N, C-alpha and C positions, 0 to 999 in steps of 0.2 A: 644560548644557541648563537652560532655565528651567522652573519647575514646571508652568506651563500647557502647555508643549510635551510634557513627560513624561506628563502626564495624557492629552493628546490621542493620543500614540503608543501608550499602553497602554490606551486606553479600551475596546478590543474585549474585554478580559479581564473580562467581566461577562455577566450574563444567560445566553443560550444557550451562548455560548462557554465560560463558566465551568463550566456543567453538563457539557458534552461533555468538556472537559479533565479535570475531576475524576473523572468516571466512567470515562473512558478510562485515566486513571492507575491506577485500581483494577484494571481489566481487564488492563492490560498488565503490572502488577506480577506477576500470576500467569502470564499468557500468555507473557511473555518468558523464563520458565523452561523452556518446552516448544517454542515455535514455532521457535527457531533450531536445534533438534535433531530436527526432523521427519524429515529424511533418515535419521538414525540409528534413529528409531522404526520406519520402514518396514523397514530391514534387520533390526532386532530381532524384527519380526513375520514374518520369513521372506521378505521381498521382496528384489529385486535392485536394483543401481544404476539399471538401465534402468526398473524398475518405479516408481522415485521419479518420473521424468518422466511416466510414463503416469498415475499417480495424480493428480499435479498437473494434468495436461492434462485428464483426464476431469472432475475437480472444477471446473476453470475452464469447461469446455464446458457443464456443468450450470447455470452461472450465467446463461447468455445469455437464455433465454426469460423467467425471472422478472425479469431486469433490464428487459426491454422493458415488461412489465406493471407492474413497480414504478415506473418513471418516469412512466407515465400516471397511476397511482393517487396518486402523490405530488403531481402537479399538480391532480388532481381532489379528493382527500380531505384533502390536507395532509401536511406532512413529519413532524410530531411522532409521530403514531400509528404510522406504518410504521417509523420509526427505533426507537422504544421496543419495539414488539411483536417485531420480528425480532431485536433485541438479546437479548430473553429466549429466543427460539427458538435462537439461537446458543449460549446457555448450555447448553441441553439437548444440542445436537450435540457440545459438548466432553465432556459426560458419556458420550455414545456412543463417542467416540474412546477414552476411558479404559477402556471395557469391551471393546474390540476384542481378539479372541483370535488373529487372524492378519491378514495384509495385506488379505485379501478383505473382512473385516469393517471394517477401517479405510477401505478404498475406499468402502464403502457409507456410512459415517459422513461421509466427506469430501464425497460427493455431496449428502447432506442438508444439510450445513453450507453448501455452495456455493449450493444453492437458496435458503436463507434469506438468505445474504449478497447474492445477486442481487436479491432483493426489497428489501432494506434500502438498498443502496448509493446508488441515485439520490436517494432521499429524504434520506439523511444528507448527501451531498455538496451537495445544493441547500440544505438547512437551514444548513449552515456558510457557504456562499457568501452566502445571504440575510442572515445574521447579522453580516456584515462590511461595512464601508463600502468604496467603491471605493478610497479612499486607503490603507486598511490591509490589503488582501487579501494582498499579498506576505508581510508579517510575520505576518498572521493565519493563513494556511495553513501557514507555517513553524512557528508556535506550536502549531497543532493536531497537526502531525507530530512535534514535538520535546518539548514540555512534558510530555505524558502519559508519555513514556518515562523521565523523570528518576527517579522512585521505583523504576523497575525496572532501573536500571543494574546493580545487583548480582545480579539474578536469574540471568542466564546463568552467571556464575562459580560461584554456589552450586550450580546444577543440574549444571554440569560436574564439580565436586568430588564431588557425591553420585553421579553416574553412574559415575565412576571407583571410588568406594567401594562402591556397592551394586548396580550394574548398570543398563543402559539401560532395560530393560523396567519394572522396579519403580518407578524414579524418575519416568519419564515418565507412567506410568499415574496415579500420585498427582498429578503436575503437571497433567494434563488434567482431573482431577476438581476440583482447586482452581480451575482456570481457569473451569470451568463454573459454580461457585458465584459467582465474581467477576462473570461475565457476567450471570447472573441478577440479581444485586444492581444492576449498572449499568443494566440494562434497566428495572427497576422505578423507579429514581431518575430516569431519563430521562422516563418517563411522568408522574411526579409533578411534575417541576420545569421541563421544557422548555416554551417558549411557541411556539405556532404562528406561522410567518412569512408564510403566505398564507391568504387566505380560501378555505375549501372551495367548490368549484363545485357547483351543483345540476343542471347540464345536462351532457349528453354522457357519461352513465354506462352506456349500453348497450354490448353487446359489439361490435356493428357500428360504432358511433361510435368506440369505442376503437381498433378495427382500422384504420379510416380515418385517425384522428389519428396513430397510430404510423407508419403507412405513409407519411404525408406529412412526417415529421420532417425528411427530407433537404432539403426546400424551405426550412427555416429556417436552413440552413447558409450562411454567408457564405464568401468566398474565404479569409479568415484562419482561419476555423474548419476548413476543409478542409486547410489547411496544417498547422494544429495537430494535426488528426486523424492525418495522416501522420507527423508528428514524434513524437507520443505513442505511436503504434503501434510505431515503431522503438525508443523508450525501453523499452517494456514487453516487446518481443520479445527484445531483448538481455538484459534483466534476468531474464526467465523461463528463457532458455537457460542462464545461468551461475549464478544465485543458489543453486539447491539443491546445487551441487557445490563451493562454496567450502569447506564444512566437510569434505567427503570428501577433497578435494585437500590441505587443510591438515593433516588427521590421518592420511592414508594415502599421501599423495604423497611428494615428495622431502623435505619438511620433517619430517613425522612427529610433529606435536604431539600431546600427550595431550588428552583431553577437557577437563580442568581448564585447560590452557594455552589451548585454544580459547575457553574461557569468559573468560579474561583478555583475549584479543583482542577479544571482544565487549564486555567492560566498557570497554576503552579506546575502541573505535570508537563505542559508544553515548554515552560521556561527551563525545566530541568533537562529537556532533551538535548541541550547543548552538551551535556555530558557524553552523549552518544558520539559527538565529534571527537572527543578525547579518547573514547574507547576504540573508535575506528583507527585512530593513529596508533594506539598501543597494539591493536591487532596486526597492523602492518609490520610492526617491529618485533612482536613476540609470538605471533601465531594466530591466524584467523580461526582455525579450528578450536583452539583452546578458549578463545574469547567467546566464540559462539556457544560452546558448552556452558561456560559460566553464565552467560545471559539467559540461556534456557532454564538453568536451575533457579535463577532469580525470578523468571517468569512464572515458574511452577509455584514457588513459595509465595510470591505476592498475590497470585490468583486465589490461593487458599486463605491468606490472611486478610484479603479484602472482605471476606465474609465475617471476620471477627471484629471489624472496625465499627465503632459506635459513635464517633464524633467527627466533626468536619476535619479537624487536624489529622486524625487517624486515617480517614478516607483519603485525604490529600496526599499523605505520606506514602501509603501503600499503593494507591493508584499511580503515583509518580514513578515508583520503582517498577511497577508493571509496565507502564508506558515506555519508559526508557529501555528496559530489558527486551521487550518484545520487538521494539523498533530496531534495536541494534542486532538482534538475532536475525530478523528478516533481511536487513541490509548486508550483514556479513555472510549470510548464506548465498546471496547474489554475488558477492566478491569471490567466495570460494568457487562458485559455478564458473565465473569468468576465468579463474586461474587454471581450470582444467578443460576449458572448451576453446578450440581453435577459432580464430577470428572469422575465417571464411565460412564457417558453418554456424556462427553464433546465433543469428536470427532464427534459423529453423530449430536449433536445439532449445533456444529460449521459448519459442512457441510451444514446443513439446512440454516444457516445464510449466508454462503458463496454463496450458490446457489442463494438466493435472491439478494445478493450483485451483482453477475454476471448478473442476469436478469436486475436489475436496471442500471448497468453499460452498458449493451448492448443497452438498450433503450436510455440511456443518450448519449452514443457515437454517435449513428445515429442521435438523435435529435439535438445534438450540431452542427454537420456538417450542418444539414438542417437550423438551426437558423442562423449560421454564414454566410452561402452562400445565402440563400433565403430570410431571414428576415432582419437582419442587423448584422454587425460585433460586435456590443455591446450586442446583445440579450443574448448570452450564459452567460455573466457575471451578467446580471439582473436576469436570471433564477437561477444561483448559489446563489445569495443574497436571493432570495425568499425561496428557498429550505432550506437553513440553518436557516432562521428565523422561518419557519413553524416547523422544527424539535425542535428548542429551545422551542417553545410554547407547543408542545406535551409533552416534558419532564417536563416543569413547571406545566402543568395541570394534568398529568396522572401518574407520578412516584415520589415516595419519596426516600430519601436516604436509602441505604441498611443497615439495622441494624445488620444482621447476614450474614457474608460472607462465601461462600463455600470454602473449602480447595482446 
């Protein structure tokens, strides 16, 4: 590759993207020591496997209304302030989780966390999309999903070892406290160093105007956006049904891994996510739709074969394929969305998508707990495999590659 080509391909790694990636790396270094073990934290605080799904579902449901308002305010007041302010708020919610004495207090903290995340998400998603050129969105979204995780690759394995040595409750309480401090630092840095990507609007700030504007968002949706909405809903539905139960099945199912061994599985799978960066680059060159379909098929197959895994090496291999494929599918669907959505309406359209994402995740979280407890421990993974396969079929049959990409 010639030097000029290299500079062009990596030119997005500056300005806002550099700030978001650097602060995200700090946040995730602490967060990845606790987030993968959330299901174990619920159990340690007296909850049941079914309660894991209910807590996730209630938290997701709480994000819907603030997402609507957040998308409008991001278009009216700008992306930077909302992204930075609610990053700070999320730091305080992590501290609340650290102080939880039982699953009920954890549920309350999760609801507050979800409210803050709902306000932030449309602004942050739009800010990242605005900060990437149309030509670099595939690799750009992949970079945002992958690069911040690199420093935290070792975090789950360290946490797993400490949990085996000192107990789930003590280790995860300290982990959530450190995550809160990291989030507060990230939010302050984002306020100081991010640059606004849109000019704040001076009109349309009344409650009645906001309500009318949000209610009319569906009119901004093209046919391709409706297809992507259905596809993304299936992606998130399957993910929310299965994802909380990988660790429970791996550590208490037919395999019976220790928490330290599950940390090794997470280390391997997280390390392999760098492949998503390469897949994002290939998608920019050869087609984001085709790459999304391919990763959905891999998601479906790996969800099924996870159930056939009997050893640590088999679990690590299959879970790695699943982690990379579902991550790339999620990020490329966002890149496809940006390709067909005009910049001036992006926050409101993104809010519309995120609302449906939250609805499907709420349903999926509750459904996953029911399937795991009342049907069989393997059923959430069969459901994930089917949802990914159906999504791939929809994209194959209903959507062509985007010829003209929005800026």
